C-alpha positions as CSV (number, residue, x, y, z in Angstrom):
1,M,5.6,4.8,42.1
2,A,6.7,1.6,43.8
3,D,9.3,3.6,45.8
4,S,6.6,6.0,46.9
5,W,4.4,3.2,48.2
6,D,7.3,1.6,50.1
7,W,7.8,4.9,51.8
8,I,4.1,5.2,52.6
9,E,4.1,1.7,54.1
10,E,7.1,2.6,56.2
11,E,5.4,5.7,57.4
12,L,2.3,3.6,58.2
13,R,4.3,1.4,60.4
14,K,5.7,4.4,62.2
15,L,2.2,5.7,62.7
16,E,1.0,2.4,64.1
17,T,3.9,2.4,66.5
18,E,3.3,5.9,67.6
19,F,-0.5,5.5,68.0
20,S,-0.6,2.5,70.3
21,P,-3.8,1.3,71.9
22,E,-3.1,3.5,75.0
23,T,-3.2,6.6,72.8
24,T,-5.9,5.5,70.5
25,D,-8.7,7.4,72.3
26,A,-6.6,10.5,72.3
27,N,-6.1,10.4,68.7
28,S,-9.4,8.9,67.5
29,D,-9.6,11.5,64.7
30,L,-6.7,9.9,62.9
31,L,-8.3,6.5,62.6
32,P,-10.2,7.4,59.4
33,V,-6.9,8.5,57.9
34,L,-5.3,5.1,58.7
35,D,-8.3,3.2,57.4
36,A,-8.2,5.2,54.1
37,I,-4.5,4.5,53.6
38,S,-5.1,0.8,54.2
39,V,-7.9,0.8,51.6
40,A,-5.5,2.5,49.2
41,D,-2.8,0.0,49.9
42,F,-5.3,-2.9,49.2
43,W,-6.5,-1.4,45.9
44,K,-2.9,-0.7,44.9
45,R,-2.0,-4.3,45.4
46,R,-5.1,-5.4,43.5
47,Y,-4.2,-3.1,40.6
48,D,-0.6,-4.4,40.5
49,E,-1.8,-8.1,40.6
50,E,-4.4,-7.6,37.9
51,R,-1.9,-5.8,35.7
52,A,0.8,-8.4,36.1
53,L,-1.7,-11.2,35.3
54,W,-2.9,-9.5,32.1
55,E,0.7,-8.7,31.1
56,R,1.5,-12.4,31.4
57,K,-1.5,-13.3,29.3
58,L,-0.6,-10.8,26.7
59,E,3.0,-12.2,26.5
60,L,1.6,-15.7,26.0
61,K,-0.8,-14.5,23.2
62,E,2.1,-12.6,21.6
63,D,4.2,-15.7,21.6
64,E,1.4,-17.8,20.2
65,K,0.7,-15.2,17.5
66,S,4.4,-15.1,16.5
67,A,4.6,-18.9,16.3
68,L,1.5,-18.9,14.0
69,Q,2.9,-16.2,11.9
70,Q,6.1,-18.1,11.5
71,R,4.2,-21.3,10.6
72,A,2.1,-19.3,8.1
73,L,5.3,-17.9,6.5
74,E,6.8,-21.5,6.3
75,H,3.7,-22.8,4.7
76,E,3.7,-19.9,2.2
77,Q,7.4,-20.6,1.4
78,S,6.5,-24.3,0.9
79,I,3.8,-23.4,-1.5
80,K,6.2,-21.2,-3.5
81,E,8.8,-24.0,-3.6
82,L,6.2,-26.6,-4.7
83,A,5.0,-24.2,-7.4
84,W,8.6,-23.7,-8.6
85,R,9.3,-27.4,-8.6
86,F,6.0,-28.0,-10.6
87,K,7.0,-25.4,-13.2
88,E,10.5,-26.9,-13.5
89,L,8.9,-30.3,-13.9
90,E,6.6,-29.0,-16.6
91,S,9.5,-27.4,-18.4
92,R,11.5,-30.7,-18.2
93,W,8.5,-32.7,-19.4
94,A,7.9,-30.3,-22.3
95,K,11.6,-30.5,-23.4
96,E,11.7,-34.4,-23.1
97,K,8.4,-34.6,-24.9
98,L,9.6,-32.5,-27.8
99,L,12.8,-34.5,-28.0
100,L,11.0,-37.9,-28.0
101,E,8.5,-36.6,-30.6
102,A,11.4,-35.4,-32.8
103,R,13.1,-38.8,-32.5
104,L,9.8,-40.5,-33.4
105,R,9.3,-38.3,-36.5
106,A,12.9,-38.9,-37.6
107,K,12.4,-42.7,-37.3
108,E,9.1,-42.5,-39.3
109,I,10.8,-40.4,-42.0
110,E,13.8,-42.8,-42.1
111,A,11.5,-45.8,-42.5
112,S,9.5,-44.1,-45.2
113,L,12.6,-43.2,-47.2
114,E,14.1,-46.7,-46.8
115,Q,10.8,-48.2,-48.1
116,K,10.8,-45.8,-51.1
117,R,14.5,-46.5,-51.9
118,L,13.8,-50.3,-52.0
119,E,10.8,-49.7,-54.3
120,W,12.8,-47.6,-56.7
121,E,15.7,-50.1,-56.8
122,S,13.2,-52.9,-57.6
123,R,11.6,-50.8,-60.3
124,L,15.0,-49.8,-61.8
125,K,16.1,-53.5,-62.0
126,L,12.8,-54.4,-63.8
127,L,13.3,-51.5,-66.2
128,E,16.8,-52.6,-67.0
129,E,15.7,-56.1,-67.7
130,E,12.9,-54.9,-70.0
131,N,15.4,-52.6,-71.8
132,K,17.7,-55.6,-72.5
133,Q,14.9,-57.7,-73.8
134,L,13.6,-54.9,-76.1
135,K,17.1,-54.4,-77.6
136,L,17.4,-58.1,-78.3
137,K,14.1,-58.2,-80.0
138,L,14.9,-55.1,-82.1
139,S,18.2,-56.7,-83.2
140,A,16.3,-59.9,-84.3
141,L,13.7,-58.0,-86.2
142,T,16.1,-55.7,-88.1
143,G,18.8,-58.3,-88.7
144,V,21.3,-55.7,-87.6
145,P,23.9,-57.3,-85.3
146,L,24.4,-55.6,-82.0
147,T,27.8,-53.9,-81.4
148,P,29.9,-55.2,-78.5
149,D,29.0,-52.1,-76.6
150,A,25.3,-52.7,-77.3
151,I,25.7,-56.4,-76.4
152,T,27.5,-55.3,-73.2
153,T,24.7,-52.9,-72.6
154,A,21.9,-55.3,-73.5
155,Y,23.4,-58.3,-71.9
156,Q,22.9,-61.8,-73.1
157,P,19.7,-63.7,-72.2
158,V,19.8,-64.5,-68.5
159,S,20.6,-68.1,-67.8
160,P,18.6,-70.0,-65.2
161,T,21.5,-70.0,-62.8
162,E,21.8,-66.2,-63.1
163,L,18.1,-65.7,-62.8
164,K,18.1,-67.9,-59.7
165,S,21.0,-65.9,-58.2
166,L,19.2,-62.6,-59.1
167,K,16.0,-63.8,-57.4
168,E,18.0,-64.8,-54.3
169,Q,19.6,-61.4,-54.2
170,I,16.3,-59.7,-54.6
171,E,14.8,-61.9,-51.8
172,Q,17.8,-61.1,-49.6
173,N,17.4,-57.4,-50.2
174,R,13.7,-57.7,-49.4
175,Q,14.4,-59.6,-46.2
176,E,17.0,-57.0,-45.2
177,A,14.6,-54.2,-46.0
178,E,11.9,-55.9,-44.0
179,K,14.3,-56.5,-41.1
180,H,15.3,-52.8,-41.2
181,L,11.7,-51.8,-41.3
182,Q,11.0,-54.1,-38.4
183,E,13.8,-52.5,-36.4
184,L,12.5,-49.1,-37.2
185,A,9.0,-50.1,-36.1
186,E,10.4,-51.5,-32.9
187,E,12.4,-48.3,-32.3
188,K,9.2,-46.3,-33.0
189,E,7.3,-48.4,-30.5
190,K,10.1,-48.0,-27.9
191,V,10.0,-44.3,-28.3
192,A,6.2,-44.2,-28.0
193,R,6.5,-46.4,-24.9
194,Q,9.1,-44.1,-23.4
195,L,6.9,-41.1,-24.2
196,A,3.9,-42.8,-22.5
197,E,6.0,-43.7,-19.4
198,Q,7.3,-40.2,-19.1
199,E,3.8,-38.8,-19.5
200,Q,2.5,-41.2,-16.8
201,K,5.4,-40.3,-14.5
202,F,4.6,-36.6,-15.1
203,L,0.9,-37.1,-14.4
204,K,1.8,-39.0,-11.2
205,E,4.2,-36.3,-10.0
206,K,1.6,-33.7,-10.9
207,E,-1.0,-35.5,-8.9
208,L,1.4,-35.7,-5.9
209,W,2.2,-32.0,-6.3
210,Q,-1.5,-31.1,-6.4
211,K,-2.2,-33.2,-3.3
212,S,0.8,-31.7,-1.4
213,H,-0.3,-28.2,-2.6
214,A,-3.8,-28.8,-1.4
215,E,-2.6,-30.1,2.0
216,T,-0.2,-27.1,2.4
217,K,-2.9,-24.7,1.3
218,S,-5.3,-26.2,3.8
219,L,-2.7,-26.0,6.6
220,F,-2.0,-22.4,5.6
221,Q,-5.7,-21.5,5.6
222,K,-6.2,-23.2,9.0
223,A,-3.2,-21.3,10.4
224,M,-4.5,-18.0,9.0
225,A,-8.0,-18.8,10.4
226,K,-6.5,-19.6,13.8
227,L,-4.4,-16.4,13.6
228,K,-7.5,-14.4,12.8
229,Y,-9.3,-16.0,15.7
230,L,-6.5,-15.2,18.0
231,R,-6.4,-11.7,16.8
232,E,-10.1,-11.4,17.4
233,K,-9.8,-13.0,20.9
234,E,-6.8,-10.7,21.6
235,Q,-8.8,-7.7,20.7
236,E,-11.7,-9.0,22.8
237,N,-9.3,-9.6,25.7
238,F,-7.9,-6.1,25.2
239,T,-11.3,-4.6,25.3
240,T,-12.2,-6.6,28.4
241,L,-8.9,-5.6,30.0
242,E,-9.5,-2.0,29.1
243,D,-13.0,-2.1,30.6
244,L,-11.8,-3.8,33.7
245,A,-8.8,-1.4,34.1
246,R,-11.0,1.6,33.5
247,G,-13.6,0.4,36.0
248,L,-10.8,-0.4,38.6
249,A,-9.2,3.0,37.9
250,H,-12.4,4.8,38.5
251,R,-13.0,3.0,41.7
252,V,-9.5,3.5,42.9
253,R,-9.8,7.2,41.9
254,N,-12.9,7.5,44.0
255,Y,-11.3,5.9,47.0
256,L,-8.2,8.1,46.6
257,G,-10.5,11.2,46.4
258,I,-12.1,10.1,49.7
259,M,-8.7,9.5,51.3
260,S,-7.4,12.9,50.0
261,G,-10.5,14.7,51.5
262,T,-10.1,12.8,54.8
263,L,-6.4,13.7,55.1
264,Q,-7.1,17.4,54.3
265,L,-9.9,17.4,56.9
266,A,-7.8,15.7,59.5
267,A,-4.9,18.0,58.9
268,S,-7.1,21.1,59.2
269,T,-9.2,20.1,62.2
270,T,-7.0,17.9,64.4
271,Q,-4.4,19.1,66.8
272,M,-1.3,17.1,66.0
273,P,2.5,17.6,66.0
274,S,3.9,19.4,63.0
275,D,6.0,16.5,62.0
276,I,2.9,14.3,61.7
277,K,1.2,17.0,59.7
278,E,4.2,17.1,57.4
279,Q,4.1,13.3,56.9
280,L,0.4,13.4,56.2
281,G,1.2,16.1,53.6
282,V,3.6,13.8,51.9
283,V,0.9,11.1,51.9
284,E,-1.4,13.6,50.3
285,N,1.1,14.4,47.6
286,N,1.5,10.7,46.8
287,I,-2.2,10.4,46.6
288,Q,-2.3,13.3,44.1
289,E,0.5,11.6,42.1
290,M,-1.6,8.4,42.0
291,L,-4.6,10.4,40.9
292,N,-2.6,11.9,38.1
293,S,-1.3,8.5,37.1
294,I,-4.8,7.1,36.9
295,E,-5.9,10.1,34.9
296,E,-3.0,9.5,32.5
297,F,-4.0,5.8,32.2
298,L,-7.7,6.7,31.5
299,N,-6.5,9.2,28.8
300,L,-4.3,6.5,27.3
301,S,-7.2,4.0,27.2
302,R,-9.5,6.5,25.3
303,L,-9.5,6.6,21.5
304,P,-8.7,10.2,20.5
305,S,-10.6,11.8,17.6
306,L,-8.3,12.3,14.6
307,N,-8.2,15.5,12.7
308,M,-6.8,14.1,9.5
309,A,-5.4,16.2,6.7
310,Q,-2.7,16.0,3.9
311,H,0.7,16.8,5.3
312,S,4.4,16.5,4.4
313,L,6.1,14.1,6.7
314,N,9.4,16.0,6.3
315,D,7.7,19.2,7.4
316,I,6.3,17.4,10.5
317,L,9.8,16.2,11.4
318,K,11.3,19.6,10.9
319,K,8.7,21.2,13.2
320,S,9.2,18.5,15.8
321,L,13.0,19.1,15.8
322,E,12.5,22.8,16.1
323,T,10.5,22.3,19.3
324,K,13.1,19.9,20.7
325,N,16.2,21.8,19.4
326,A,17.0,23.7,22.7
327,E,16.7,20.5,24.8
328,L,18.9,18.5,22.4
329,K,21.6,21.2,22.3
330,S,21.7,21.6,26.0
331,A,22.2,17.8,26.2
332,N,25.1,18.1,23.8
333,I,23.4,16.1,21.1
334,N,24.3,16.6,17.5
335,I,21.4,16.4,15.0
336,T,21.7,15.1,11.5
337,T,18.8,14.7,9.0
338,H,18.6,12.8,5.7
339,L,15.2,13.6,4.4
340,A,14.2,12.1,1.1
341,E,13.1,14.5,-1.6
342,N,9.7,14.3,-3.3
343,L,8.0,12.3,-0.5
344,P,4.3,11.9,-1.2
345,A,2.0,13.8,1.2
346,I,0.1,11.5,3.6
347,R,-3.1,11.9,5.7
348,L,-2.3,12.3,9.4
349,D,-3.3,14.3,12.5
350,E,-0.5,16.8,12.8
351,K,-0.8,17.4,16.5
352,L,-0.9,13.7,17.5
353,F,1.9,12.8,15.1
354,M,4.2,15.5,16.4
355,E,3.4,14.2,19.9
356,A,4.5,10.7,18.8
357,I,7.7,12.0,17.2
358,G,8.4,14.1,20.3
359,H,8.2,10.9,22.5
360,L,10.6,9.1,20.2
361,I,13.1,12.0,20.3
362,N,12.8,12.2,24.1
363,N,13.5,8.5,24.3
364,A,16.6,8.9,22.1
365,R,17.8,11.9,24.2
366,E,17.4,10.1,27.5
367,S,19.5,7.2,26.1
368,M,22.4,9.6,25.6
369,P,22.9,11.3,29.0
370,D,26.5,12.3,28.1
371,G,25.6,13.6,24.7
372,G,25.8,11.9,21.3
373,N,24.5,11.8,17.8
374,L,20.8,11.8,16.7
375,V,20.1,10.9,13.0
376,I,16.7,11.1,11.4
377,T,16.2,9.6,8.0
378,T,13.1,9.3,5.7
379,R,12.7,7.2,2.6
380,T,10.0,5.5,0.5
381,I,9.6,1.7,0.4
382,N,8.8,0.6,-3.1
383,D,7.2,-2.7,-4.3
384,A,8.1,-4.2,-7.6
385,E,4.6,-5.4,-8.1
386,T,3.3,-1.8,-8.1
387,A,5.8,-0.7,-10.8
388,G,7.9,1.2,-8.4
389,Q,5.1,3.2,-6.9
390,P,5.7,4.1,-3.2
391,V,3.7,1.9,-0.9
392,A,5.1,3.1,2.5
393,I,7.2,5.8,4.0
394,E,9.9,4.9,6.6
395,V,11.1,7.3,9.3
396,R,14.2,6.0,11.1
397,I,15.4,7.7,14.2
398,T,18.9,6.5,15.2
399,D,20.8,7.5,18.4
400,S,24.3,6.6,19.7
401,G,23.1,5.5,23.1
402,S,24.2,2.5,25.1
403,G,21.4,0.3,23.7
404,I,18.6,-1.8,25.3
405,S,19.0,-5.4,26.6
406,E,17.1,-8.2,25.0
407,N,14.9,-8.7,28.1
408,H,14.0,-5.1,28.3
409,L,13.4,-4.9,24.5
410,K,10.5,-7.4,24.8
411,K,8.7,-5.1,27.4
412,I,9.6,-1.7,25.9
413,F,6.1,-1.0,24.7
414,Q,4.3,-2.1,27.8
415,P,2.7,0.8,29.7
416,Y,4.5,2.0,32.8
417,F,7.7,0.0,31.9
418,S,10.8,2.1,32.4
419,T,14.4,1.4,33.3
420,K,14.9,5.0,34.4
421,K,14.0,6.1,37.9
422,G,11.4,8.7,38.1
423,H,10.0,8.0,34.6
424,K,6.4,6.9,34.1
425,G,7.2,4.6,31.0
426,L,4.3,5.9,28.8
427,G,6.2,7.7,26.0
428,L,6.8,4.7,23.7
429,T,3.4,3.3,24.5
430,V,1.7,6.5,23.5
431,A,3.9,6.9,20.4
432,R,3.1,3.3,19.2
433,R,-0.6,3.8,19.7
434,I,-0.7,7.1,17.8
435,I,1.3,5.5,14.9
436,S,-1.0,2.5,14.9
437,L,-4.0,4.8,14.6
438,H,-2.4,6.1,11.4
439,N,-2.2,2.5,10.0
440,G,1.6,2.5,10.7
441,S,3.9,0.3,12.8
442,L,6.6,1.2,15.2
443,T,9.6,-1.2,15.7
444,I,12.8,-0.8,17.8
445,E,16.1,-2.3,16.9
446,S,18.8,-2.1,19.5
447,K,22.0,-3.8,20.5
448,K,23.4,-3.5,24.0
449,G,26.7,-1.6,24.1
């Protein structure tokens, strides 16, 4: 379109040169034609400026949305990492608590057994002493002397020195037992203190985690709220842009209609050289081309009514390939399909969806001017959380073309963007819009070369 307007401007300069002030009166019938073309040039510039401005705003909004989405993903990952650390901390705390409690119970049992052992040793010594005294009394009453074994067993009456030594030994054993019990009590207290410290440390870390989790969650919610606001503003801007563009397109179309009528009238009623008539005919053709482009734009901006029904996506792809088969063969393109079996039927508008697939196949064909390979693959995308149930269907269209540069890839879905001369650049825009109306998404992966 830009080339056509450059040509028109060049022709205008020629006309201005040919129709100098000296010849203006003789050719006064052509003045409305020149005025109409000037108006068209003005509106064309206005249209290009407005579109460039809104495209720049759209790019900025897209960058801001991408940054917010990245931040939201980072916050979500931080929340997951904190949750994992918290679970790990809880697990470690539970293990350490069980270990400390086991040590504490072992110390308590050991202290209890030691105390019982000392009690039984004391009772046994008392019983042995009572047994010796009873045997001596029995021997005195019966007059039967005790045998050496009995004497050895019964012992002789304890002397004061031996009694003192025995008492000292008992006291020493008691002190050792008390000391051991004291050590056990200290160990028990130490274990209890460690348990309390670990619990306090755990509670402190838990509090820090909860605080960090709350802050991260708050940031995540703010980011999501801002993202939602930006999406709403983006939709509002799109709506405003569409309204402005439609209004501008209607006005330009009206002016172009007036210009077209004026040109036709001038060509039919004015006596002028044949070459001038021929040039005006070219201008008329360009006006008609602009009118067609405006009509295409208005059609693009309208929301089509969807005729939704259950369809097999594989069948839709097969029908689309049948309609494009002759074109692909004439372009020396080999077709390969890998269509997954038992794909679930989905609700879609067959006519619109075939149009979208057709645009994608055309784009692949145009990227392989010398022929190549076209591969179409379908598969289900499963989610572990849904027990393997299909949650989406992926259609992948792969070509062996030369690829798209990174700069062009950013603009690939913009209306009227095309790297091919003579192409309007609406195919991918229309395809993406149709797929979006079916709650799907269209992405392009490409590598230059």
